[in-house]
Wavefront OBJ file of the C-alpha trace (Angstrom):
o trace
v 0.000 0.000 0.000
v 1.378 3.385 -0.993
v 1.555 6.079 1.670
v -0.829 8.994 1.282
v 0.486 12.400 0.346
v -0.424 13.865 3.724
v 1.403 11.117 5.611
v 4.609 12.153 3.814
v 4.354 15.862 4.689
v 5.597 17.584 7.830
v 2.648 18.162 10.167
v 4.303 21.366 11.419
v 3.311 23.011 8.114
v -0.310 22.534 9.165
v -0.017 23.812 12.740
v -3.494 25.345 12.793
v -5.520 22.457 11.346
v -6.032 18.784 12.145
v -4.063 17.185 9.318
v -5.981 13.917 9.779
v -9.173 15.711 8.728
v -7.755 17.194 5.524
v -8.844 15.742 2.207
v -6.031 15.668 -0.362
v -8.358 16.901 -3.122
v -10.694 19.242 -1.254
v -7.788 20.837 0.664
v -5.511 21.039 -2.379
v -5.070 24.819 -2.202
v -4.118 24.787 1.485
v -1.719 21.876 1.034
v 0.025 23.407 -1.979
v 0.240 26.842 -0.359
v 1.689 25.554 2.922
v 4.235 23.263 1.307
v 5.438 25.943 -1.101
v 5.837 28.380 1.815
v 7.150 26.108 4.561
v 8.000 22.722 3.055
v 11.270 21.152 2.058
v 12.418 20.670 -1.521
v 11.456 16.997 -1.235
v 7.929 17.939 -0.106
v 7.608 20.345 -3.036
v 8.593 17.495 -5.361
v 5.949 15.288 -3.717
v 3.134 17.772 -4.335
v 4.302 18.263 -7.940
v 4.183 14.490 -8.488
v 0.827 14.107 -6.736
v -1.063 17.070 -8.220
v 0.956 17.692 -11.395
v 2.977 20.771 -12.277
v 0.090 22.501 -14.080
v -2.232 22.174 -11.075
v 0.425 23.462 -8.679
v 1.170 26.468 -10.892
v -2.517 27.173 -11.467
v -3.236 27.009 -7.731
v -0.332 29.314 -6.896
v -1.425 31.837 -9.529
v -4.861 32.010 -7.877
v -3.421 33.028 -4.490
v -3.904 36.656 -3.513
v -0.367 36.733 -2.190
v 2.711 34.583 -2.309
v 5.836 34.667 -0.195
v 8.803 35.823 -2.359
v 10.611 32.635 -1.293
l 1 2 3 4 5 6 7 8 9 10 11 12 13 14 15 16 17 18 19 20 21 22 23 24 25 26 27 28 29 30 31 32 33 34 35 36 37 38 39 40 41 42 43 44 45 46 47 48 49 50 51 52 53 54 55 56 57 58 59 60 61 62 63 64 65 66 67 68 69
């Protein structure tokens, strides 16, 4: 059985939510935003593989702000 995306991400990136209650599809924007801002390079690669580059870029372009990092 393959591990879920959320089980491979650092829970500290989701300090204000119960990560066990997140849905990988419904919470896509939150997951992508948090990992881009606070995640490691490996975690960024994981979300790119899971969601696809186009989805990640599209989601980031829809944010009202983005950290210059």
